[in-house]
N, C-alpha and C positions, 0 to 999 in steps of 0.2 A: 872541686866544688861540692858543697854539702848537698845532700839529696833533699828534694822538695818535702818529703814527709817529716822533716825536722820542723817544719812550719806548724803553727797552730791553725787548724782549718775549722772555720766557723760558718755554719749554714744559718742564714737569716731567713726565717720561715714563719709563715702564718697563712693558712688557706683562705683567710678572709682578705679581700682586696682593700686598698685605701687605708691601711693601718700604719704606714710609714716604713715598710720594709726597705724600699730603694733609698729613701731619705736617710734611714739609719745606716745602710751599707755604705753609701757614699761618704757620709759625714764621720762615721766611725773610722773608715779608712784614712780620711784626712787627719783626724785627730791622732791616730796611731803614727802616721807619717810624721807628724810634728814632734813625736817622741823619738824620731830617728829610726823607726821601724820600716822595713821594706814590706809593702803590702801588695798582694795580688788580688784584684777584684774579678771574680768570674760572674759575668752577666748570664744568668740561666733563665731569664724571663724573655719570651719572644717579643715583648713590647720594646725591649732594648733601652729602657729609660735610664738605667745606670750608665750605659755607654754614652748616651746623650748628655747626662748630667756631669760627666767628666770631660765633656768637650769633644768627643769622637763623633764626627758627623757620619751619617749612614754610608756615603760614598767611600769613606776611608776605612770601612770595616771589610778589609779584603778577605781575611780568614776570621771565622767566628767560632763561638762555642758549639755550633752545629758541626763544624768541621772537626773539632776536638772529639765530639761524642760519636759522630756517625761516620766520618770519612777517615778517621785514624790519623789526623794531623797531630804532630807533636806539639807540646805546650810552647816550646820556644818559637815556633812559627806563628802561633795564634796570639800569644801575649804581647802587647805593645805598651811602650811607656806612655803614660798619660801626660797631660800638660802640667801635672802637679808633682813636684819632686817626691820620690818615694812610693809612688803609686803606679802599678801596671794594671792593665785590664785585658781580659779575654772578652771581647765585645759580643753582642748578640744582635741578630736581625730577626724579622718575621719568619725566616726560613726555619728557625728553631721549633716553630709550632708543628712542623711535620716530622720532627725527630722521633716521636713516639712510634709513629707508624713505620718509619724507616728501619727501626730496630726490633720490631715486634717479635720477629722469629729468632732473634739472637738470645741464646739461653743465658748469656751473661749481661743482659740488657740493664740490670740494676747496678752493675759494677763498672759501667763504662767510664764515668767520671773519676771514680777511685783509681782505676788502672791508668787513666790518662795523667793523673797527678803524681803517679809513682813510677813513671818511666823516665829515662834520661832523654837527652836530645834537645833540651831547652836552652836558649841562649841567654835569657834574662838571669839576673843574679838570684841567688837563693833568697827565699822570702822568709820573713818572720811570721807573717800572718797571711792566710788566704781567706777571704770573705766571699761567700757565695750568695748572690742575690736570687732568691728562689721565686718562681711564679706563684700567683695566688691560687694554687691548687695543691692537692696532695697526689698528683699524678706521677708519671715516671720520672720527669725532670726533678721534682722535689725529692723523690725516693733516691735518685742518684746522688743528690747533694747530701742527704742524710747518711747514705752508705759511705760516702767519701769523707765525711766530717768527723772531727773529734767531738764537736759539740754543736748545739743548736741554740741560737738566740732568737727569742720570740718578741717582736714588737706587738704590744697589746694596747689597742686604742681605748682611751678612757670614756667608754660609752656603755649604755645598757646592753646586756647580753654578751659582753666581751668575753667573760669567763666561760660562758656556755660554748662558745665557738672554739675554745682552746682544747676541749675534751677530745675531739677527733684527732688533733695533732699529737696529743699525748699518747693516744692509742697507736697511732702510726709510728711514733718513735719507739714505743714498746715492741711493736712487731719487727721493726728494723733491728733492734737489739737482739731479738730472739733468732733472727734469720740470717743477718748479714754483717752486723757491726755491733758486737757485744759491748764495745768500749764507748759507744755513743752516750753522751751525757747532755744535760741542759746547761748551757752557759749561763742562762738567766732569762728573766722576763723583764722587759723595759716598757714602762708605761709611756705612751706617746700621745700627742695632741691634748695635753692636760691643761685645763683651764681652772686655776685655783679659785676663781670667783664663782665657779659653777659647782653647786652642791653635788651634782651627779658625778663629776670627776672625783670629788672627795670620797664619795660613797664607793665608787669603783676601786679607788686606791685602797681604802680600808678593807674591802672585800678581798682584793687580790693578796694583800699582805696577810690577812687572816687565813686565807685558804692555802697560799703557796709559800708563806714564810720567807726564809732567806733566799729563795729563788728569785724574788723580785728585787731588782737593783734599787739601791738608794736613790740613784739619779732618776729624775723624771724629765721627759722631753716636753717642753711646753708648747702650746699653740703660739706661733710666733710668725709675724708677717714676713720677716727677713728670711726665715726658714722656708716659707712657702714661695718666696720670690726667687731664691737662689737657682733652682733648676732651670728657670727660663733664661738665665744667663750662662748655663752650662758650667756652673761652679759649685763646689761645696760651700755651705754657708760660712765655714771657717775662713774662706778667702773672700767671699762676697761681702760679708759684714762680720769681721773677726770679733767685734765687740758686742754682738747681739746676744740675746738670752739663748737663742738656739745654739750658737757656736759654743757658748759656755757650757751648755748642757751636754753636748757631745764630747767636749774635752773631759768633763767629769766622768762620763760613761767609759771613755778610754782608760782613764786612770783606775777605775774600778776593775776593768777587765785586765789590765796589766798587773794590778795587785793580786787578783785571783790567780793569775798564772804563776806569779812568784810564790804564792802560798802552796800551790799544787806542786811546784818544783821542790819546795822545801819538805813537803810531806813525802814525796817520792824518794828524795835523798835521805830522809831521816829513817 
């Protein structure tokens, strides 16, 4: 069985809440799975919304990402197949909110997720992608995700001051590169909750593209009723309403990410 670190590990992070991190994680996982990719979603947010959004009820979360980080549980015992073909999940519960205190004296506390993802003993098949849904903070859980990841994808809400909030995350990524994960890179910035009728959304997009250039994905995630409704049915929007604008947007984002990886492979082989 191939080792897990052959997967592309992407942390979906932004310290600001309500920007579409969990929505992006769930629907990007679904879109990649549509391309035949095997995806592991790691719910690293104590709210556990990604777990709920993939249909895993709280009583069914026997082992969680808390057990993975704190209790030394192996990935194979924590990761469970979701209801959606091609997607597995390491679920989360509110227990995860105490993880930081539980490992405060561990000198390797920033490396816990990285080490958990790189040991054997897991029963699930090898994965093509690992997507980590980070909490809306830059605390120890998010640092663990950044240390474990190959890259970080940042959902950026199309609203005033959005870019100002990005600066602290950029500094954190820089610190992680310098101290624990020199290969960490930005997967890209994806604009979310975009309303093309709203001049503010247009201004935020123009500002982001001028400031960040090619880091900003061409795909824009629109404000979309079906996208907002899907979590209440514990489904990705790709299944809840496959023909919706939200589903089309996440399919386009997956295609961009797959193309980026092929380009990187070509560059590395060349």
